[in-house]
Every structure is written in structure tokens, then in C-alpha cells.
N, CA, C and O atoms as a Tinker XYZ file with bonds, in Angstrom:
   524  protein
     1  N    132.056000   83.578000  107.020000    73     2
     2  CA   133.338000   84.186000  106.771000    64     1     3
     3  C    133.462000   85.552000  107.450000    63     2     4     5
     4  O    134.505000   85.866000  108.022000    81     3
     5  N    132.407000   86.360000  107.389000    73     3     6
     6  CA   132.441000   87.685000  108.014000    64     5     7
     7  C    132.768000   87.551000  109.497000    63     6     8     9
     8  O    133.533000   88.347000  110.041000    81     7
     9  N    132.193000   86.554000  110.145000    73     7    10
    10  CA   132.393000   86.376000  111.583000    64     9    11
    11  C    133.864000   86.182000  111.918000    63    10    12    13
    12  O    134.385000   86.839000  112.818000    81    11
    13  N    134.534000   85.291000  111.206000    73    11    14
    14  CA   135.949000   85.028000  111.483000    64    13    15
    15  C    136.810000   86.256000  111.232000    63    14    16    17
    16  O    137.733000   86.546000  111.993000    81    15
    17  N    136.501000   86.971000  110.160000    73    15    18
    18  CA   137.285000   88.171000  109.847000    64    17    19
    19  C    137.072000   89.227000  110.928000    63    18    20    21
    20  O    138.034000   89.853000  111.375000    81    19
    21  N    135.826000   89.433000  111.354000    73    19    22
    22  CA   135.552000   90.413000  112.413000    64    21    23
    23  C    136.332000   90.082000  113.686000    63    22    24    25
    24  O    136.951000   90.962000  114.285000    81    23
    25  N    136.300000   88.828000  114.091000    73    23    26
    26  CA   137.006000   88.430000  115.312000    64    25    27
    27  C    138.520000   88.539000  115.146000    63    26    28    29
    28  O    139.220000   88.943000  116.074000    81    27
    29  N    139.021000   88.181000  113.974000    73    27    30
    30  CA   140.458000   88.303000  113.720000    64    29    31
    31  C    140.922000   89.744000  113.702000    63    30    32    33
    32  O    141.959000   90.071000  114.279000    81    31
    33  N    140.165000   90.610000  113.043000    73    31    34
    34  CA   140.522000   92.031000  112.991000    64    33    35
    35  C    140.391000   92.658000  114.384000    63    34    36    37
    36  O    141.199000   93.507000  114.759000    81    35
    37  N    139.383000   92.246000  115.144000    73    35    38
    38  CA   139.247000   92.743000  116.521000    64    37    39
    39  C    140.499000   92.412000  117.331000    63    38    40    41
    40  O    140.995000   93.249000  118.085000    81    39
    41  N    141.005000   91.194000  117.175000    73    39    42
    42  CA   142.224000   90.792000  117.896000    64    41    43
    43  C    143.421000   91.643000  117.462000    63    42    44    45
    44  O    144.262000   92.003000  118.287000    81    43
    45  N    143.494000   91.960000  116.178000    73    43    46
    46  CA   144.584000   92.824000  115.694000    64    45    47
    47  C    144.479000   94.208000  116.315000    63    46    48    49
    48  O    145.485000   94.771000  116.747000    81    47
    49  N    143.261000   94.767000  116.364000    73    47    50
    50  CA   143.089000   96.079000  117.008000    64    49    51
    51  C    143.429000   96.017000  118.492000    63    50    52    53
    52  O    143.947000   96.989000  119.042000    81    51
    53  N    143.154000   94.905000  119.146000    73    51    54
    54  CA   143.511000   94.729000  120.553000    64    53    55
    55  C    145.022000   94.875000  120.734000    63    54    56    57
    56  O    145.485000   95.604000  121.611000    81    55
    57  N    145.777000   94.175000  119.896000    73    55    58
    58  CA   147.243000   94.230000  119.970000    64    57    59
    59  C    147.741000   95.630000  119.610000    63    58    60    61
    60  O    148.637000   96.156000  120.269000    81    59
    61  N    147.165000   96.236000  118.567000    73    59    62
    62  CA   147.576000   97.591000  118.183000    64    61    63
    63  C    147.323000   98.583000  119.316000    63    62    64    65
    64  O    148.154000   99.447000  119.594000    81    63
    65  N    146.171000   98.451000  119.963000    73    63    66
    66  CA   145.864000   99.345000  121.081000    64    65    67
    67  C    146.847000   99.182000  122.226000    63    66    68    69
    68  O    147.318000  100.167000  122.794000    81    67
    69  N    147.155000   97.938000  122.563000    73    67    70
    70  CA   148.139000   97.706000  123.624000    64    69    71
    71  C    149.507000   98.258000  123.247000    63    70    72    73
    72  O    150.194000   98.853000  124.077000    81    71
    73  N    149.899000   98.059000  121.991000    73    71    74
    74  CA   151.204000   98.546000  121.537000    64    73    75
    75  C    151.250000  100.069000  121.563000    63    74    76    77
    76  O    152.248000  100.649000  121.991000    81    75
    77  N    150.187000  100.723000  121.111000    73    75    78
    78  CA   150.167000  102.191000  121.144000    64    77    79
    79  C    150.186000  102.703000  122.575000    63    78    80    81
    80  O    150.879000  103.675000  122.876000    81    79
    81  N    149.435000  102.061000  123.458000    73    79    82
    82  CA   149.443000  102.472000  124.863000    64    81    83
    83  C    150.818000  102.325000  125.489000    63    82    84    85
    84  O    151.268000  103.207000  126.221000    81    83
    85  N    151.482000  101.224000  125.208000    73    83    86
    86  CA   152.839000  101.015000  125.713000    64    85    87
    87  C    153.793000  102.064000  125.152000    63    86    88    89
    88  O    154.608000  102.631000  125.880000    81    87
    89  N    153.682000  102.313000  123.859000    73    87    90
    90  CA   154.543000  103.319000  123.213000    64    89    91
    91  C    154.347000  104.694000  123.849000    63    90    92    93
    92  O    155.322000  105.378000  124.159000    81    91
    93  N    153.106000  105.096000  124.043000    73    91    94
    94  CA   152.842000  106.406000  124.650000    64    93    95
    95  C    153.412000  106.464000  126.065000    63    94    96    97
    96  O    153.977000  107.478000  126.472000    81    95
    97  N    153.261000  105.376000  126.804000    73    95    98
    98  CA   153.791000  105.351000  128.168000    64    97    99
    99  C    155.298000  105.408000  128.207000    63    98   100   101
   100  O    155.872000  106.097000  129.050000    81    99
   101  N    155.952000  104.691000  127.304000    73    99   102
   102  CA   157.415000  104.669000  127.297000    64   101   103
   103  C    158.022000  106.017000  126.945000    63   102   104   105
   104  O    159.045000  106.407000  127.508000    81   103
   105  N    157.392000  106.734000  126.012000    73   103   106
   106  CA   157.962000  108.030000  125.616000    64   105   107
   107  C    157.302000  109.195000  126.354000    63   106   108   109
   108  O    157.674000  110.350000  126.148000    81   107
   109  N    156.330000  108.897000  127.209000    73   107   110
   110  CA   155.614000  109.896000  128.003000    64   109   111
   111  C    155.025000  111.002000  127.132000    63   110   112   113
   112  O    155.094000  112.183000  127.472000    81   111
   113  N    154.448000  110.600000  126.010000    73   111   114
   114  CA   153.774000  111.526000  125.097000    64   113   115
   115  C    152.385000  110.944000  124.838000    63   114   116   117
   116  O    152.244000  109.918000  124.172000    81   115
   117  N    151.376000  111.602000  125.366000    73   115   118
   118  CA   150.029000  111.041000  125.344000    64   117   119
   119  C    149.102000  111.768000  124.367000    63   118   120   121
   120  O    147.882000  111.748000  124.531000    81   119
   121  N    149.681000  112.404000  123.359000    73   119   122
   122  CA   148.858000  113.125000  122.385000    64   121   123
   123  C    147.922000  112.192000  121.616000    63   122   124   125
   124  O    146.863000  112.624000  121.162000    81   123
   125  N    148.288000  110.949000  121.469000    73   123   126
   126  CA   147.467000  110.017000  120.684000    64   125   127
   127  C    146.459000  109.249000  121.538000    63   126   128   129
   128  O    145.974000  108.196000  121.123000    81   127
   129  N    146.143000  109.761000  122.717000    73   127   130
   130  CA   145.212000  109.055000  123.593000    64   129   131
   131  C    143.851000  108.865000  122.932000    63   130   132   133
   132  O    143.192000  107.846000  123.144000    81   131
   133  N    143.428000  109.843000  122.131000    73   131   134
   134  CA   142.126000  109.731000  121.470000    64   133   135
   135  C    142.154000  108.617000  120.416000    63   134   136   137
   136  O    141.152000  107.928000  120.226000    81   135
   137  N    143.266000  108.438000  119.743000    73   135   138
   138  CA   143.427000  107.347000  118.779000    64   137   139
   139  C    143.393000  106.016000  119.526000    63   138   140   141
   140  O    142.722000  105.073000  119.108000    81   139
   141  N    144.122000  105.956000  120.626000    73   139   142
   142  CA   144.158000  104.764000  121.478000    64   141   143
   143  C    142.749000  104.366000  121.924000    63   142   144   145
   144  O    142.390000  103.189000  121.883000    81   143
   145  N    141.960000  105.347000  122.346000    73   143   146
   146  CA   140.599000  105.075000  122.810000    64   145   147
   147  C    139.712000  104.545000  121.677000    63   146   148   149
   148  O    138.904000  103.642000  121.892000    81   147
   149  N    139.859000  105.097000  120.491000    73   147   150
   150  CA   139.045000  104.649000  119.364000    64   149   151
   151  C    139.479000  103.275000  118.858000    63   150   152   153
   152  O    138.646000  102.494000  118.396000    81   151
   153  N    140.765000  102.977000  118.940000    73   151   154
   154  CA   141.228000  101.635000  118.581000    64   153   155
   155  C    140.577000  100.608000  119.510000    63   154   156   157
   156  O    140.112000   99.560000  119.064000    81   155
   157  N    140.552000  100.924000  120.802000    73   155   158
   158  CA   139.952000  100.000000  121.771000    64   157   159
   159  C    138.449000   99.894000  121.637000    63   158   160   161
   160  O    137.902000   98.791000  121.651000    81   159
   161  N    137.766000  101.033000  121.506000    73   159   162
   162  CA   136.306000  101.020000  121.477000    64   161   163
   163  C    135.711000  100.567000  120.156000    63   162   164   165
   164  O    134.841000   99.697000  120.123000    81   163
   165  N    136.179000  101.156000  119.077000    73   163   166
   166  CA   135.611000  100.833000  117.767000    64   165   167
   167  C    136.310000   99.662000  117.089000    63   166   168   169
   168  O    135.737000   99.020000  116.208000    81   167
   169  N    137.543000   99.384000  117.494000    73   167   170
   170  CA   138.272000   98.264000  116.912000    64   169   171
   171  C    138.059000   96.994000  117.703000    63   170   172   173
   172  O    137.314000   96.107000  117.287000    81   171
   173  N    138.711000   96.911000  118.833000    73   171   174
   174  CA   138.674000   95.700000  119.650000    64   173   175
   175  C    137.271000   95.406000  120.181000    63   174   176   177
   176  O    136.752000   94.310000  119.968000    81   175
   177  N    136.664000   96.343000  120.851000    73   175   178
   178  CA   135.404000   96.083000  121.544000    64   177   179
   179  C    134.228000   95.877000  120.588000    63   178   180   181
   180  O    133.552000   94.850000  120.649000    81   179
   181  N    133.985000   96.843000  119.711000    73   179   182
   182  CA   132.787000   96.723000  118.871000    64   181   183
   183  C    132.909000   95.612000  117.838000    63   182   184   185
   184  O    131.939000   94.889000  117.609000    81   183
   185  N    134.064000   95.454000  117.211000    73   183   186
   186  CA   134.209000   94.376000  116.234000    64   185   187
   187  C    134.135000   93.008000  116.914000    63   186   188   189
   188  O    133.552000   92.071000  116.368000    81   187
   189  N    134.723000   92.897000  118.097000    73   187   190
   190  CA   134.640000   91.641000  118.838000    64   189   191
   191  C    133.222000   91.324000  119.260000    63   190   192   193
   192  O    132.794000   90.171000  119.198000    81   191
   193  N    132.492000   92.337000  119.689000    73   191   194
   194  CA   131.099000   92.134000  120.109000    64   193   195
   195  C    130.232000   91.706000  118.927000    63   194   196   197
   196  O    129.456000   90.757000  119.037000    81   195
   197  N    130.361000   92.396000  117.812000    73   195   198
   198  CA   129.566000   92.032000  116.640000    64   197   199
   199  C    129.959000   90.639000  116.152000    63   198   200   201
   200  O    129.092000   89.840000  115.798000    81   199
   201  N    131.245000   90.348000  116.132000    73   199   202
   202  CA   131.692000   89.008000  115.748000    64   201   203
   203  C    131.114000   87.941000  116.662000    63   202   204   205
   204  O    130.714000   86.874000  116.196000    81   203
   205  N    131.068000   88.219000  117.955000    73   203   206
   206  CA   130.476000   87.278000  118.905000    64   205   207
   207  C    128.984000   87.083000  118.675000    63   206   208   209
   208  O    128.477000   85.966000  118.772000    81   207
   209  N    128.284000   88.170000  118.371000    73   207   210
   210  CA   126.854000   88.048000  118.078000    64   209   211
   211  C    126.617000   87.247000  116.806000    63   210   212   213
   212  O    125.691000   86.439000  116.737000    81   211
   213  N    127.457000   87.472000  115.801000    73   211   214
   214  CA   127.336000   86.702000  114.561000    64   213   215
   215  C    127.684000   85.235000  114.790000    63   214   216   217
   216  O    127.129000   84.351000  114.138000    81   215
   217  N    128.592000   84.983000  115.707000    73   215   218
   218  CA   128.934000   83.603000  116.041000    64   217   219
   219  C    127.750000   82.913000  116.721000    63   218   220   221
   220  O    127.466000   81.746000  116.450000    81   219
   221  N    127.064000   83.637000  117.603000    73   219   222
   222  CA   125.912000   83.079000  118.316000    64   221   223
   223  C    124.699000   82.923000  117.405000    63   222   224   225
   224  O    123.945000   81.960000  117.540000    81   223
   225  N    124.504000   83.864000  116.477000    73   223   226
   226  CA   123.371000   83.835000  115.555000    64   225   227
   227  C    123.892000   83.989000  114.124000    63   226   228   229
   228  O    123.887000   85.091000  113.575000    81   227
   229  N    124.337000   82.893000  113.526000    73   227   230
   230  CA   124.941000   82.954000  112.187000    64   229   231
   231  C    124.053000   83.608000  111.128000    63   230   232   233
   232  O    124.568000   84.200000  110.180000    81   231
   233  N    122.750000   83.515000  111.269000    73   231   234
   234  CA   121.845000   84.116000  110.278000    64   233   235
   235  C    122.037000   85.632000  110.191000    63   234   236   237
   236  O    121.801000   86.230000  109.141000    81   235
   237  N    122.459000   86.243000  111.282000    73   235   238
   238  CA   122.690000   87.695000  111.278000    64   237   239
   239  C    123.790000   88.114000  110.305000    63   238   240   241
   240  O    123.771000   89.230000  109.786000    81   239
   241  N    124.733000   87.233000  110.061000    73   239   242
   242  CA   125.889000   87.592000  109.239000    64   241   243
   243  C    125.691000   87.296000  107.760000    63   242   244   245
   244  O    126.611000   87.486000  106.963000    81   243
   245  N    124.517000   86.839000  107.388000    73   243   246
   246  CA   124.310000   86.365000  106.016000    64   245   247
   247  C    123.287000   87.189000  105.253000    63   246   248   249
   248  O    122.356000   86.639000  104.665000    81   247
   249  N    123.455000   88.502000  105.260000    73   247   250
   250  CA   122.557000   89.353000  104.491000    64   249   251
   251  C    123.274000   90.639000  104.081000    63   250   252   253
   252  O    124.413000   90.882000  104.480000    81   251
   253  N    122.601000   91.444000  103.290000    73   251   254
   254  CA   123.208000   92.661000  102.739000    64   253   255
   255  C    123.555000   93.675000  103.831000    63   254   256   257
   256  O    124.527000   94.418000  103.695000    81   255
   257  N    122.776000   93.715000  104.907000    73   255   258
   258  CA   123.056000   94.674000  105.979000    64   257   259
   259  C    124.349000   94.317000  106.715000    63   258   260   261
   260  O    125.124000   95.204000  107.073000    81   259
   261  N    124.581000   93.033000  106.939000    73   259   262
   262  CA   125.823000   92.599000  107.573000    64   261   263
   263  C    127.019000   92.919000  106.678000    63   262   264   265
   264  O    128.058000   93.374000  107.157000    81   263
   265  N    126.864000   92.681000  105.390000    73   263   266
   266  CA   127.951000   92.981000  104.445000    64   265   267
   267  C    128.223000   94.480000  104.401000    63   266   268   269
   268  O    129.380000   94.902000  104.401000    81   267
   269  N    127.166000   95.284000  104.363000    73   267   270
   270  CA   127.340000   96.743000  104.346000    64   269   271
   271  C    128.052000   97.215000  105.608000    63   270   272   273
   272  O    128.999000   97.998000  105.533000    81   271
   273  N    127.596000   96.739000  106.771000    73   271   274
   274  CA   128.248000   97.128000  108.019000    64   273   275
   275  C    129.711000   96.719000  108.012000    63   274   276   277
   276  O    130.584000   97.505000  108.381000    81   275
   277  N    129.973000   95.499000  107.595000    73   275   278
   278  CA   131.341000   94.974000  107.565000    64   277   279
   279  C    132.263000   95.896000  106.769000    63   278   280   281
   280  O    133.287000   96.346000  107.283000    81   279
   281  N    131.906000   96.173000  105.530000    73   279   282
   282  CA   132.799000   96.960000  104.675000    64   281   283
   283  C    132.897000   98.414000  105.124000    63   282   284   285
   284  O    133.979000   99.000000  105.082000    81   283
   285  N    131.797000   98.995000  105.546000    73   283   286
   286  CA   131.851000  100.380000  106.017000    64   285   287
   287  C    132.722000  100.501000  107.268000    63   286   288   289
   288  O    133.454000  101.480000  107.419000    81   287
   289  N    132.651000   99.524000  108.156000    73   287   290
   290  CA   133.469000   99.553000  109.373000    64   289   291
   291  C    134.940000   99.277000  109.045000    63   290   292   293
   292  O    135.835000   99.937000  109.572000    81   291
   293  N    135.176000   98.301000  108.177000    73   291   294
   294  CA   136.555000   97.941000  107.824000    64   293   295
   295  C    137.291000   99.085000  107.133000    63   294   296   297
   296  O    138.498000   99.242000  107.318000    81   295
   297  N    136.588000   99.876000  106.350000    73   295   298
   298  CA   137.212000  101.006000  105.662000    64   297   299
   299  C    137.135000  102.275000  106.512000    63   298   300   301
   300  O    138.109000  103.022000  106.604000    81   299
   301  N    135.990000  102.514000  107.127000    73   299   302
   302  CA   135.781000  103.746000  107.877000    64   301   303
   303  C    136.665000  103.885000  109.103000    63   302   304   305
   304  O    137.127000  104.985000  109.408000    81   303
   305  N    136.909000  102.791000  109.812000    73   303   306
   306  CA   137.717000  102.886000  111.038000    64   305   307
   307  C    139.162000  103.291000  110.757000    63   306   308   309
   308  O    139.659000  104.201000  111.420000    81   307
   309  N    139.861000  102.667000  109.814000    73   307   310
   310  CA   141.227000  103.141000  109.535000    64   309   311
   311  C    141.255000  104.590000  109.048000    63   310   312   313
   312  O    142.167000  105.341000  109.395000    81   311
   313  N    140.263000  104.986000  108.247000    73   311   314
   314  CA   140.206000  106.382000  107.787000    64   313   315
   315  C    140.054000  107.311000  108.990000    63   314   316   317
   316  O    140.752000  108.321000  109.090000    81   315
   317  N    139.144000  106.971000  109.899000    73   315   318
   318  CA   138.960000  107.768000  111.113000    64   317   319
   319  C    140.244000  107.822000  111.936000    63   318   320   321
   320  O    140.646000  108.894000  112.388000    81   319
   321  N    140.886000  106.677000  112.131000    73   319   322
   322  CA   142.103000  106.634000  112.956000    64   321   323
   323  C    143.236000  107.444000  112.337000    63   322   324   325
   324  O    143.976000  108.117000  113.054000    81   323
   325  N    143.379000  107.389000  111.024000    73   323   326
   326  CA   144.396000  108.203000  110.360000    64   325   327
   327  C    144.075000  109.684000  110.543000    63   326   328   329
   328  O    144.957000  110.489000  110.838000    81   327
   329  N    142.807000  110.030000  110.365000    73   327   330
   330  CA   142.404000  111.423000  110.562000    64   329   331
   331  C    142.647000  111.904000  111.980000    63   330   332   333
   332  O    143.160000  113.004000  112.184000    81   331
   333  N    142.282000  111.085000  112.967000    73   331   334
   334  CA   142.519000  111.469000  114.365000    64   333   335
   335  C    144.004000  111.624000  114.655000    63   334   336   337
   336  O    144.412000  112.551000  115.355000    81   335
   337  N    144.808000  110.721000  114.118000    73   335   338
   338  CA   146.253000  110.806000  114.318000    64   337   339
   339  C    146.793000  112.104000  113.734000    63   338   340   341
   340  O    147.604000  112.784000  114.362000    81   339
   341  N    146.344000  112.442000  112.543000    73   339   342
   342  CA   146.808000  113.674000  111.903000    64   341   343
   343  C    146.407000  114.910000  112.696000    63   342   344   345
   344  O    147.198000  115.844000  112.830000    81   343
   345  N    145.170000  114.924000  113.231000    73   343   346
   346  CA   144.746000  116.095000  114.009000    64   345   347
   347  C    145.585000  116.256000  115.270000    63   346   348   349
   348  O    145.844000  117.378000  115.705000    81   347
   349  N    146.005000  115.160000  115.849000    73   347   350
   350  CA   146.803000  115.224000  117.074000    64   349   351
   351  C    148.265000  115.570000  116.809000    63   350   352   353
   352  O    148.973000  116.034000  117.702000    81   351
   353  N    148.710000  115.341000  115.573000    73   351   354
   354  CA   150.108000  115.603000  115.228000    64   353   355
   355  C    150.236000  116.801000  114.297000    63   354   356   357
   356  O    151.108000  116.828000  113.428000    81   355
   357  N    149.370000  117.788000  114.478000    73   355   358
   358  CA   149.466000  119.104000  113.836000    64   357   359
   359  C    149.213000  119.123000  112.333000    63   358   360   361
   360  O    149.788000  119.956000  111.632000    81   359
   361  N    148.388000  118.250000  111.830000    73   359   362
   362  CA   147.899000  118.333000  110.449000    64   361   363
   363  C    146.378000  118.384000  110.543000    63   362   364   365
   364  O    145.677000  117.519000  110.019000    81   363
   365  N    145.885000  119.420000  111.225000    73   363   366
   366  CA   144.495000  119.441000  111.653000    64   365   367
   367  C    143.500000  119.449000  110.505000    63   366   368   369
   368  O    142.562000  118.652000  110.522000    81   367
   369  N    143.657000  120.306000  109.514000    73   367   370
   370  CA   142.642000  120.462000  108.464000    64   369   371
   371  C    142.430000  119.161000  107.695000    63   370   372   373
   372  O    141.294000  118.711000  107.546000    81   371
   373  N    143.493000  118.562000  107.214000    73   371   374
   374  CA   143.377000  117.307000  106.467000    64   373   375
   375  C    142.888000  116.189000  107.381000    63   374   376   377
   376  O    142.022000  115.403000  106.997000    81   375
   377  N    143.438000  116.119000  108.581000    73   375   378
   378  CA   143.037000  115.084000  109.531000    64   377   379
   379  C    141.570000  115.193000  109.891000    63   378   380   381
   380  O    140.874000  114.184000  110.005000    81   379
   381  N    141.097000  116.423000  110.072000    73   379   382
   382  CA   139.695000  116.629000  110.420000    64   381   383
   383  C    138.784000  116.120000  109.304000    63   382   384   385
   384  O    137.784000  115.456000  109.575000    81   383
   385  N    139.124000  116.428000  108.058000    73   383   386
   386  CA   138.330000  115.969000  106.929000    64   385   387
   387  C    138.303000  114.436000  106.869000    63   386   388   389
   388  O    137.239000  113.841000  106.698000    81   387
   389  N    139.456000  113.807000  107.007000    73   387   390
   390  CA   139.498000  112.339000  107.013000    64   389   391
   391  C    138.695000  111.772000  108.185000    63   390   392   393
   392  O    137.968000  110.792000  108.029000    81   391
   393  N    138.829000  112.388000  109.344000    73   391   394
   394  CA   138.085000  111.927000  110.512000    64   393   395
   395  C    136.584000  111.985000  110.291000    63   394   396   397
   396  O    135.861000  111.061000  110.662000    81   395
   397  N    136.117000  113.065000  109.687000    73   395   398
   398  CA   134.684000  113.202000  109.417000    64   397   399
   399  C    134.223000  112.153000  108.405000    63   398   400   401
   400  O    133.166000  111.547000  108.579000    81   399
   401  N    135.003000  111.938000  107.361000    73   399   402
   402  CA   134.646000  110.920000  106.361000    64   401   403
   403  C    134.572000  109.536000  107.021000    63   402   404   405
   404  O    133.613000  108.793000  106.810000    81   403
   405  N    135.586000  109.200000  107.814000    73   403   406
   406  CA   135.584000  107.911000  108.509000    64   405   407
   407  C    134.418000  107.770000  109.462000    63   406   408   409
   408  O    133.801000  106.708000  109.543000    81   407
   409  N    134.110000  108.842000  110.188000    73   407   410
   410  CA   133.002000  108.794000  111.147000    64   409   411
   411  C    131.663000  108.621000  110.436000    63   410   412   413
   412  O    130.794000  107.900000  110.927000    81   411
   413  N    131.488000  109.265000  109.298000    73   411   414
   414  CA   130.251000  109.112000  108.534000    64   413   415
   415  C    130.116000  107.672000  108.039000    63   414   416   417
   416  O    129.030000  107.097000  108.092000    81   415
   417  N    131.214000  107.093000  107.560000    73   415   418
   418  CA   131.170000  105.695000  107.111000    64   417   419
   419  C    130.796000  104.774000  108.269000    63   418   420   421
   420  O    129.993000  103.856000  108.102000    81   419
   421  N    131.378000  105.020000  109.446000    73   419   422
   422  CA   131.061000  104.200000  110.616000    64   421   423
   423  C    129.597000  104.352000  111.024000    63   422   424   425
   424  O    128.945000  103.378000  111.402000    81   423
   425  N    129.091000  105.574000  110.946000    73   423   426
   426  CA   127.697000  105.808000  111.318000    64   425   427
   427  C    126.742000  105.091000  110.362000    63   426   428   429
   428  O    125.777000  104.468000  110.807000    81   427
   429  N    126.996000  105.171000  109.070000    73   427   430
   430  CA   126.149000  104.474000  108.100000    64   429   431
   431  C    126.233000  102.959000  108.332000    63   430   432   433
   432  O    125.223000  102.259000  108.254000    81   431
   433  N    127.434000  102.462000  108.614000    73   431   434
   434  CA   127.595000  101.045000  108.919000    64   433   435
   435  C    126.831000  100.644000  110.167000    63   434   436   437
   436  O    126.242000   99.564000  110.220000    81   435
   437  N    126.839000  101.512000  111.174000    73   435   438
   438  CA   126.102000  101.220000  112.409000    64   437   439
   439  C    124.603000  101.177000  112.155000    63   438   440   441
   440  O    123.898000  100.356000  112.742000    81   439
   441  N    124.110000  102.051000  111.288000    73   439   442
   442  CA   122.690000  102.028000  110.936000    64   441   443
   443  C    122.350000  100.701000  110.249000    63   442   444   445
   444  O    121.313000  100.100000  110.532000    81   443
   445  N    123.227000  100.247000  109.346000    73   443   446
   446  CA   123.009000   98.947000  108.692000    64   445   447
   447  C    122.994000   97.823000  109.721000    63   446   448   449
   448  O    122.187000   96.899000  109.621000    81   447
   449  N    123.878000   97.896000  110.702000    73   447   450
   450  CA   123.926000   96.881000  111.757000    64   449   451
   451  C    122.635000   96.870000  112.566000    63   450   452   453
   452  O    122.098000   95.803000  112.865000    81   451
   453  N    122.134000   98.046000  112.920000    73   451   454
   454  CA   120.902000   98.135000  113.700000    64   453   455
   455  C    119.715000   97.609000  112.891000    63   454   456   457
   456  O    118.872000   96.884000  113.419000    81   455
   457  N    119.652000   97.976000  111.610000    73   455   458
   458  CA   118.574000   97.448000  110.764000    64   457   459
   459  C    118.646000   95.929000  110.715000    63   458   460   461
   460  O    117.626000   95.246000  110.807000    81   459
   461  N    119.856000   95.407000  110.570000    73   459   462
   462  CA   120.045000   93.953000  110.552000    64   461   463
   463  C    119.531000   93.321000  111.850000    63   462   464   465
   464  O    118.783000   92.344000  111.806000    81   463
   465  N    119.917000   93.861000  112.980000    73   463   466
   466  CA   119.486000   93.308000  114.265000    64   465   467
   467  C    117.976000   93.393000  114.423000    63   466   468   469
   468  O    117.338000   92.417000  114.819000    81   467
   469  N    117.398000   94.553000  114.118000    73   467   470
   470  CA   115.958000   94.724000  114.287000    64   469   471
   471  C    115.179000   93.800000  113.361000    63   470   472   473
   472  O    114.147000   93.254000  113.751000    81   471
   473  N    115.666000   93.625000  112.143000    73   471   474
   474  CA   115.011000   92.717000  111.197000    64   473   475
   475  C    115.047000   91.294000  111.735000    63   474   476   477
   476  O    114.041000   90.585000  111.703000    81   475
   477  N    116.208000   90.879000  112.229000    73   475   478
   478  CA   116.357000   89.524000  112.752000    64   477   479
   479  C    115.504000   89.328000  114.008000    63   478   480   481
   480  O    114.808000   88.321000  114.141000    81   479
   481  N    115.564000   90.290000  114.921000    73   479   482
   482  CA   114.785000   90.180000  116.157000    64   481   483
   483  C    113.294000   90.157000  115.827000    63   482   484   485
   484  O    112.531000   89.414000  116.443000    81   483
   485  N    112.884000   90.968000  114.859000    73   483   486
   486  CA   111.478000   90.985000  114.449000    64   485   487
   487  C    111.022000   89.642000  113.928000    63   486   488   489
   488  O    109.930000   89.187000  114.268000    81   487
   489  N    111.850000   88.988000  113.094000    73   487   490
   490  CA   111.513000   87.651000  112.580000    64   489   491
   491  C    111.452000   86.648000  113.726000    63   490   492   493
   492  O    110.561000   85.799000  113.764000    81   491
   493  N    112.388000   86.741000  114.651000    73   491   494
   494  CA   112.437000   85.827000  115.776000    64   493   495
   495  C    111.210000   85.973000  116.667000    63   494   496   497
   496  O    110.651000   84.976000  117.125000    81   495
   497  N    110.792000   87.205000  116.913000    73   495   498
   498  CA   109.611000   87.451000  117.744000    64   497   499
   499  C    108.372000   86.910000  117.039000    63   498   500   501
   500  O    107.517000   86.297000  117.679000    81   499
   501  N    108.267000   87.127000  115.740000    73   499   502
   502  CA   107.112000   86.609000  114.987000    64   501   503
   503  C    107.042000   85.083000  115.092000    63   502   504   505
   504  O    105.966000   84.517000  115.283000    81   503
   505  N    108.194000   84.425000  114.965000    73   503   506
   506  CA   108.249000   82.963000  115.081000    64   505   507
   507  C    107.805000   82.521000  116.475000    63   506   508   509
   508  O    107.055000   81.556000  116.615000    81   507
   509  N    108.265000   83.224000  117.492000    73   507   510
   510  CA   107.918000   82.858000  118.875000    64   509   511
   511  C    106.412000   83.031000  119.123000    63   510   512   513
   512  O    105.797000   82.232000  119.830000    81   511
   513  N    105.831000   84.074000  118.538000    73   511   514
   514  CA   104.397000   84.308000  118.716000    64   513   515
   515  C    103.592000   83.193000  118.060000    63   514   516   517
   516  O    102.600000   82.729000  118.624000    81   515
   517  N    104.014000   82.757000  116.867000    73   515   518
   518  CA   103.297000   81.690000  116.147000    64   517   519
   519  C    103.388000   80.359000  116.885000    63   518   520   521
   520  O    102.472000   79.542000  116.791000    81   519
   521  N    104.467000   80.128000  117.611000    73   519   522
   522  CA   104.640000   78.853000  118.307000    64   521   523
   523  C    103.989000   78.963000  119.643000    63   522   524
   524  O    104.004000   78.006000  120.418000    81   523
């Protein structure tokens, strides 16, 4: 289930990024370029990549580390994006605080993802050595 949700949400971020880029181009106001970049990198690209890895290796998506990464990313990214948007639209203090909270959630989620990958790769290497 996590895999399908990750890929679906990645596709939504892809469309949101394209829509924001088009909007900025049409009104010739590029203050939200940093939001646009994070939507593409942390939304479309990273969620799609992780979803693809989970699709290739389903065992990766079936443990506490995958669940932790999933929820921290799903909550942390919108918090970060709202914070970044606020900092760019002159609500710096509140936006900065939200951005930091979102970034910390994303970082903790990334650590869970790395632990998950290393644990899985370690088991796989052990199996290969025994065979």
C-alpha cells in the first residue's frame, strides 16, 4: 500500500510543480522558485524514486522504518512547503519556524529510509555470501 501511495503522491507533486511553474511564468513573479524546486526535488523526484525502489523490492516497504519514513515525509514536506511559501511572501518569522520543523521531519524520515535500505542490503549480502 505504501508503494502505491508514494507513487500517487509523487504524481500529484509533479502536476503541482508544473502548475506553479506555469503560474510563475504567466505572472512573471518568480519569488516562489524555491518552493517550486522543493516540490520537484522532494515531492516528485524523491517520492517517485522511493516508490520505484519499493516496487522493485517489496520487502523494503514492509517494516517500521518504511512506515516512519512515509509518515514523516508525508507530513514534513507540506509543512516545509508552507513555511518556504510564507518566507517568500513576507511572513518570514512564522514561515522560517515551519520550514525548520518540516525540514527536521524530512531529515528524520530520511534517516529511517537509510536505515531501512542498509538493513535490507545487509540481509541481502548475507544471503548472497551463504549461497
